[in-house]
C-alpha positions in Angstrom: -3.5 13.2 -7.0 -2.1 16.4 -8.6 -3.5 19.8 -9.4 -1.8 22.5 -11.5 -1.5 26.0 -10.0 0.5 29.1 -10.7 3.2 28.0 -8.3 3.5 24.5 -9.6 1.6 21.2 -9.4 0.0 20.4 -6.1 0.5 16.8 -5.1 -2.4 16.0 -2.8 -3.1 13.2 -0.3 -4.5 10.4 -2.5 -7.6 8.3 -1.8 -6.2 4.8 -1.3 -9.6 3.1 -1.0 -13.2 4.0 -1.5 -13.7 4.4 2.3 -10.5 6.4 3.1 -11.0 9.9 4.4 -7.5 10.7 5.8 -4.0 9.4 5.9 -0.8 10.0 7.9 2.5 10.8 6.3 4.9 8.0 7.5 8.0 8.9 5.6 9.1 11.2 2.7 11.5 9.5 0.3 12.2 12.8 -1.5 13.3 16.3 -0.5 13.0 19.7 -2.2 15.4 19.8 -5.1 15.1 16.2 -6.0 14.1 15.0 -9.5 11.6 12.2 -9.7 10.7 9.9 -12.6 7.3 8.4 -13.6 6.5 5.5 -11.3 9.0 6.5 -8.6 7.9 6.1 -4.9 7.9 9.5 -3.2 6.0 9.1 0.1 4.7 6.4 2.4 1.2 7.0 3.7 -0.3 5.2 6.7 -4.0 4.3 6.5 -6.2 2.3 8.8 -5.3 -0.7 6.6 -1.6 -0.5 5.8 1.4 1.6 4.9 1.0 2.5 1.2 3.8 3.5 -1.1 2.6 6.4 -3.3 4.2 6.9 -6.6 4.2 9.8 -9.2 2.8 9.5 -12.7 4.9 12.1 -14.5 8.5 13.3 -14.2 8.9 16.4 -12.0 11.1 18.3 -9.7 10.2 18.5 -6.0 9.8 22.2 -5.1 8.4 22.0 -1.5 7.0 19.5 1.0 3.9 21.0 2.7 3.2 18.3 5.2 5.8 16.9 7.7 6.3 13.2 8.5 3.8 12.2 11.2 1.1 14.6 10.2 -2.5 13.3 9.7 -4.3 15.1 6.8 -7.6 14.6 4.9 -7.8 13.1 1.4 -7.3 15.9 -1.2 -5.1 18.1 1.0 -2.0 19.4 -0.8 1.1 17.7 0.7 3.8 18.8 -1.8 4.5 21.1 -4.7 6.1 19.7 -7.9 7.5 21.8 -10.7 7.6 20.8 -14.5 10.9 19.2 -15.5 13.4 21.5 -17.0 15.0 19.4 -19.9 18.3 21.4 -19.6 18.7 20.2 -15.9 17.1 16.8 -16.2 20.4 15.0 -16.9 22.2 16.6 -13.9 19.5 16.6 -11.3 20.0 14.6 -8.1 17.4 11.9 -8.0 15.7 10.4 -4.9 16.2 7.0 -6.4 19.9 7.1 -5.7 19.2 7.8 -2.1 16.8 4.8 -1.9 19.9 2.6 -2.3 21.6 4.0 0.8 20.5 3.6 4.5 17.8 5.9 5.8 19.4 8.9 7.4 16.5 10.3 9.4 15.1 12.3 6.4 18.3 14.2 5.8 18.2 16.4 2.6 20.0 15.3 -0.5 23.8 15.6 -0.5 23.5 17.8 -3.6 21.8 20.5 -1.6 23.2 20.2 1.9 26.9 21.0 2.6 28.8 18.7 5.0 27.9 19.5 8.6 30.5 17.4 10.3 33.5 19.4 11.6 36.9 18.7 10.0 39.8 17.9 12.4 40.9 21.6 11.9 37.7 23.4 11.2 37.6 26.6 9.3 34.7 29.0 9.6 32.0 28.6 7.0 30.9 31.6 5.0 27.4 31.1 6.3 28.0 29.7 9.7 28.6 33.0 11.5 25.5 34.6 9.9 23.2 31.5 10.2 21.3 32.9 13.1 20.5 36.1 11.1 19.0 34.0 8.3 16.7 32.1 10.7 13.9 34.5 10.1 10.8 32.3 10.1 9.0 31.8 13.5 8.4 28.2 12.4 12.2 27.7 11.7 13.1 29.3 15.0 10.7 27.0 16.9 12.2 24.0 15.1 15.7 25.1 16.0 14.7 25.2 19.7 12.7 22.0 19.5 15.6 20.0 18.0 18.2 21.7 20.2 20.3 22.8 17.2 22.9 25.5 17.4 21.9 28.0 14.7 25.5 28.8 14.1 26.1 25.3 12.9 23.2 25.4 10.4 24.2 26.2 6.8 21.3 27.6 4.8 20.6 26.4 1.3 18.2 29.2 0.4 19.0 32.5 -1.4 21.6 34.5 0.6 22.1 31.6 3.0 18.4 31.6 4.2 17.7 28.6 6.4 14.9 26.2 5.5 13.3 23.5 7.6 15.3 20.8 5.8 18.6 22.5 6.8 17.7 22.5 10.5 16.6 18.8 10.3 19.9 17.9 8.5 21.9 19.7 11.2 20.0 17.8 13.9 20.4 14.5 12.1 24.2 15.0 11.6 24.9 16.0 15.2 23.0 13.5 17.3 21.0 10.9 15.3 22.1 7.5 14.2 21.1 6.3 10.8 17.9 4.2 11.3 15.7 2.1 9.0 12.0 3.1 8.8 11.1 -0.1 10.7 13.6 0.8 13.5 12.2 4.3 13.8 8.7 2.9 14.2 9.7 0.4 16.8 11.6 3.0 18.8 8.4 5.1 19.0 6.2 2.1 19.9 8.6 0.7 22.5 9.6 4.1 24.0 13.3 3.6 23.3 15.5 6.7 23.2 17.6 6.8 19.9 20.4 8.2 22.0 21.2 4.7 23.4 22.5 3.9 19.9 25.9 5.0 18.6 25.3 8.1 16.4 27.7 6.6 13.7 25.8 3.3 13.5 23.1 2.1 11.2 20.2 0.9 13.4 17.8 -1.9 12.1 14.5 -3.1 13.6 16.3 -6.1 15.0 18.7 -3.8 16.9 15.7 -2.0 18.5 14.1 -5.2 19.5 17.4 -6.4 21.1 17.5 -3.2 23.1 13.8 -3.4 24.2 14.9 -4.3 27.7 17.6 -1.6 27.9 17.4 2.1 28.6 14.0 3.6 27.9 12.3 6.9 27.9 8.6 7.4 29.0 6.4 5.9 26.3 4.9 8.6 24.1 1.2 9.1 23.8 1.1 7.1 20.5 2.0 3.9 22.5 -1.2 4.3 24.4 -3.2 4.4 21.2 -4.6 1.2 19.6 -2.2 -0.8 17.5 -2.4 -0.8 13.7 -3.9 -4.3 13.9 -6.6 -3.1 16.3 -7.3 0.0 14.2 -7.6 -2.3 11.1 -10.1 -4.5 12.9 -12.1 -1.5 14.0 -12.2 -0.2 10.5 -13.3 -3.6 9.1 -16.0 -3.8 11.8 -17.3 -0.4 10.9 -17.4 -1.1 7.2 -19.1 -4.5 7.7 -21.7 -2.9 10.1 -22.4 -0.3 7.4 -22.7 -3.0 4.8 -25.2 -5.1 6.8 -27.2 -1.9 7.6 -27.4 -0.5 4.1 -27.3 -3.5 1.7 -30.1 -6.1 1.4 -27.9 -9.2 1.0 -28.9 -12.5 -0.6 -26.6 -15.5 -1.0 -26.2 -18.2 -3.6 -23.8 -21.1 -3.8 -22.7 -23.6 -6.4 -20.6 -26.8 -6.0 -18.0 -27.0 -8.8 -16.0 -30.1 -9.7 -12.3 -29.3 -10.2 -11.1 -32.8 -11.1 -10.1 -32.0 -14.7 -8.7 -28.6 -13.8 -6.5 -29.9 -11.0 -5.1 -32.7 -13.2 -4.3 -30.3 -16.0 -2.7 -27.9 -13.5 -0.5 -30.6 -12.1 0.7 -31.4 -15.6 1.4 -27.8 -16.3 3.3 -27.2 -13.1 5.4 -30.3 -13.5 7.0 -28.7 -16.6 7.7 -25.3 -14.8 10.2 -24.1 -12.3 9.0 -24.1 -8.7 8.9 -20.3 -8.6 6.7 -20.2 -11.7 4.0 -22.7 -10.7 0.4 -21.8 -10.4 -1.8 -22.5 -7.4 -5.6 -23.2 -7.8 -6.4 -19.9 -6.2 -5.0 -18.0 -9.2 -7.4 -20.0 -11.5 -10.3 -19.2 -9.3 -9.5 -15.4 -9.5 -9.3 -15.7 -13.3 -12.7 -17.4 -13.5 -14.3 -14.8 -11.1 -13.0 -11.9 -13.1 -14.0 -13.3 -16.5 -17.5 -14.2 -15.2 -17.9 -10.6 -14.0 -17.0 -9.4 -17.6 -19.7 -11.7 -19.0 -22.3 -10.7 -16.4 -21.7 -6.9 -16.1 -24.7 -6.5 -13.8 -22.5 -7.9 -11.0 -19.6 -5.6 -11.8 -20.0 -2.1 -10.6 -21.3 0.1 -7.7 -24.5 1.2 -6.2 -24.2 5.0 -6.0 -26.9 7.7 -5.4 -29.7 5.2 -5.5 -28.8 3.5 -8.8 -26.4 0.9 -10.2 -23.4 2.3 -12.0 -21.7 -0.4 -14.2 -17.9 -0.4 -14.5 -16.1 -0.1 -17.8 -13.6 -2.9 -16.9 -13.0 -5.5 -14.2 -11.0 -4.4 -11.2 -10.9 -7.4 -8.9 -10.5 -6.8 -5.2 -8.7 -9.7 -3.5 -9.1 -10.3 0.2 -5.7 -11.0 1.8 -5.3 -12.2 5.3 -2.3 -10.9 7.3 -0.2 -12.9 9.7 -0.5 -10.2 12.3 -4.2 -10.2 12.1 -6.7 -8.3 9.9 -7.2 -8.2 6.2 -6.3 -6.0 3.2 -8.1 -5.8 -0.1 -5.7 -4.7 -2.9 -7.0 -4.5 -6.5 -6.0 -6.2 -9.8 -6.8 -4.0 -12.8 -8.2 -5.6 -15.9 -8.3 -8.9 -14.1 -10.4 -10.5 -16.8 -7.6 -10.1 -19.3 -5.0 -11.9 -17.2 -3.8 -15.4 -18.1 -3.5 -17.9 -15.2 0.3 -17.4 -15.2 0.0 -13.6 -15.3 -2.6 -13.8 -12.4 -0.3 -16.0 -10.4 2.6 -13.5 -10.8 0.4 -10.5 -9.8 -1.1 -12.4 -6.8 2.4 -13.3 -5.5 3.5 -9.7 -5.8 0.5 -8.5 -3.9 0.8 -11.0 -1.1 4.5 -10.2 -0.6 4.0 -6.4 -0.5 0.9 -6.7 1.7 2.6 -8.9 4.3 5.6 -6.5 4.3 3.2 -3.6 4.9 4.4 -1.8 1.7 1.5 -1.9 -0.8 1.6 0.8 -3.5 -1.1 3.3 -4.3 -1.6 1.6 -7.7 -2.5 -1.6 -5.7 -5.4 0.2 -3.9 -7.6 1.3 -6.7 -11.4 1.1 -6.4 -12.5 -2.5 -7.0 -15.6 -3.3 -9.0 -16.1 -6.8 -7.5 -14.3 -8.6 -4.7 -13.2 -12.2 -4.1 -12.5 -13.9 -0.8 -10.8 -17.2 -1.0 -10.4 -19.2 2.2 -7.6 -21.3 0.8 -6.7 -24.9 1.5 -6.9 -24.5 5.3 -10.3 -22.7 5.3 -13.9 -23.8 5.7 -15.7 -25.6 2.9 -17.9 -22.5 2.1 -18.2 -18.8 2.8 -21.2 -16.5 3.0 -19.5 -13.1 2.3 -20.4 -9.5 3.2 -20.4 -7.1 0.3 -17.8 -4.2 0.3 -19.9 -1.1 -0.3 -20.5 0.5 -2.8 -19.9 -2.8 -4.8 -22.9 -4.9 -5.4 -21.4 -8.4 -5.3 -18.8 -10.5 -3.5 -17.5 -13.9 -4.6 -16.5 -16.5 -2.0 -14.5 -19.7 -2.5 -14.2 -22.3 0.2 -11.3 -24.7 0.5 -10.7 -27.1 -2.4 -11.5 -30.5 -0.9 -12.5 -34.0 -1.8 -16.1 -35.1 -2.0 -18.0 -38.1 -3.3 -19.4 -37.4 -6.8 -21.3 -39.6 -9.2 -19.4 -40.1 -12.5 -20.9 -42.3 -15.1 -23.4 -43.6 -12.6 -20.6 -44.6 -10.2 -19.4 -42.9 -7.0 -15.9 -41.3 -7.2 -13.8 -39.1 -5.0 -13.3 -35.7 -6.7 -11.8 -32.4 -5.7 -14.5 -29.7 -5.5 -14.9 -26.1 -4.4 -18.0 -24.5 -3.1 -18.4 -21.0 -4.8 -20.7 -18.5 -3.4 -22.1 -15.1 -4.4 -23.3 -12.4 -2.0 -25.5 -10.0 -4.0 -27.1 -6.6 -3.4 -30.8 -7.1 -4.0 -31.2 -3.4 -5.0 -29.0 -4.0 -8.1 -29.2 -7.7 -9.0 -31.6 -10.6 -8.3 -31.2 -14.4 -7.8 -31.4 -15.1 -11.5 -28.6 -12.7 -12.3 -26.5 -14.2 -9.5 -27.2 -17.7 -10.8 -26.0 -16.7 -14.3 -22.8 -15.4 -12.8 -22.0 -18.6 -10.9 -22.8 -20.6 -14.1 -20.4 -18.5 -16.1 -17.8 -19.0 -13.4 -18.2 -22.8 -13.5 -17.9 -22.7 -17.3 -14.6 -20.8 -17.2 -13.1 -23.4 -14.8 -14.3 -26.3 -17.1 -13.4 -24.9 -20.5 -11.2 -21.9 -21.4 -8.9 -22.1 -18.4 -8.3 -25.7 -19.0 -7.1 -24.9 -22.6 -4.8 -22.1 -21.4 -2.9 -24.5 -19.1 -2.1 -26.8 -22.0 
């Protein structure tokens, strides 16, 4: 995601999935001059699947933003320039994290860089105000001044000698005529065709405020409103991917009926001694078993690339999550075979919460080595999955339900789950797939039982 150059480190549009080719900058959470720490979210990128929060992996200073919010750019395109941290200034730098705690102010630059633009009751001329027009030298800046209807005399430049940058013009426009809005409110204004001017410029506008105004004054709907919704784009993307999968991959399917009687009894005992928020659902145990079986049968854990199978070094489990608004997302759990049931439950809960909020992180969208789809308690009894290329296997779990089983030569009602494996016949065969399902069953009947004690 970063490339070192003579002018600094280029921060490029990341690949947030094996099939991602481009992304749209939804919102910058930093501005030039900000200092960012390792793991800090700096930009939100819209993909065909979701809005993804992209974090940085090393401390740095933000030198320049190369791509504006709203722009669609290919993966690998430089979108910002970062500079190495100067230890002498690190303790005094303004950080974007402090701005995250305040309401969104329409991408206004940091207070440390931008002088106050609001006139005082008895204004006095600014040293730069009278000469601001002379410092608007860039054709792009002049165009932006005209586009935002900003008086150049009211723009205070933050560059050398009072030179005006793009951020200075945007700050002047924000201070003069824009209310403070949340990212959700801004998106709803665009989708519903609502003019921000209908809101008080001194107010903080939330998404609920926009929805309440939906029947009020409107402007003509922008072209983006005529485009397919995010849910529609997501379904189109899924359909294209599945069409490619069926066309390229020679699928075969295997299934195994697994008795979960002992496991569910042990799980009930373990949950009884834990707080409600710390309890484990059966789905977390199924994910643990699927990941550990993949580690034991590495032929199912990897990718088909350039006409051959490439095994993965570790297990990165893709988890299919269904969204309430329609469509699915497939975030990834790294080193899933090393997770305890309680660790897996915590990780799963975090992923579900962020996915349904539409705020997954770049670290959640790594390249999976094998994927699991779990239909849950309200799903069908079994699933015949479609492999996510370039992976070579997909594990499916139907709903846990009661069936008649023979125990000690007597019929009994037992909770069972039907586990399935979709395999790529170019990389694995039926015998390998059967070994995988047998290992999965062994995990649910042995080691996972012990870890719940």
